[in-house]
N, C-alpha and C positions, 0 to 999 in steps of 0.2 A: 597494558592495560588491557585488561581481558574487553568482551566485546557489550556485555552490558554497559559496562562503564563507557565503553565510546562508544555508545548509540544515549545516552541519558547525555552526554558531554555536546555529542553533534545536536538532539534536541532543546539545548539552548543556547549551539552556539548557531548552528546551521538551518539560515532559513526557507534555504531548497530541500534541505533533512524535516525538517520542521512540516514545509508543506506538503512530501509525497508523503509524509506518515499521517496526516491526515486524510488526503484526499484515501491514501489506501483502506483508512477506517471508513471513511461515506460509503465509500466505493461494499465493504463488507455488509456493511448493516443495509442499505439497500438494496442487497444479493438477500441478507437473510430473508427478509419485508417481501423480496417475495419471490422466496423457498414458501413459504408461510401461505400464499397463492399456489389452489388447485381446482384445476388443471389452471393448470399457464397460459394465459391467449399466444398466439405466431410473437406477437406486440412485445411483448413477456419473455419469452423463447430470447430474440432476439437482443431484447435489455438484458438477460441475462447473461447470453456468450459475450458483449461489450466486454460488460462492471467485470466481468475473466478478467478480457485480455486486458481494460487501464488497470486492474490491481496488481496482475504481474506486470507491466512494467514500468510501474510507478515500487514496488516489488524490486527489481530489476534495475532499477537506477541507487535504490536507497544502496539497497546492497553495494553495490557501487565505489558509491561513494563511504559508505564502508572500510571496504580493500581499502581504497584511495586513502583515507584519515589512518586508516590501521599503519601503512608503512611510511606515514612522515610523521608518527605520537612518536 
């Protein structure tokens, strides 16, 4: 099974994966909105840093689910 097919299957069948993907996209949208703000306040800079970490954590967990599912497929 190729990666895209696996991701589609996970989106349809795995609630954790669905939640992580939605969370990742929400963080990405918020980051893009903050990038349009110049200059960033200290609290906005902190939020950008926090969002990047949260995005990475979600992506890492999604990759873990993909790897695990690929082995079991």
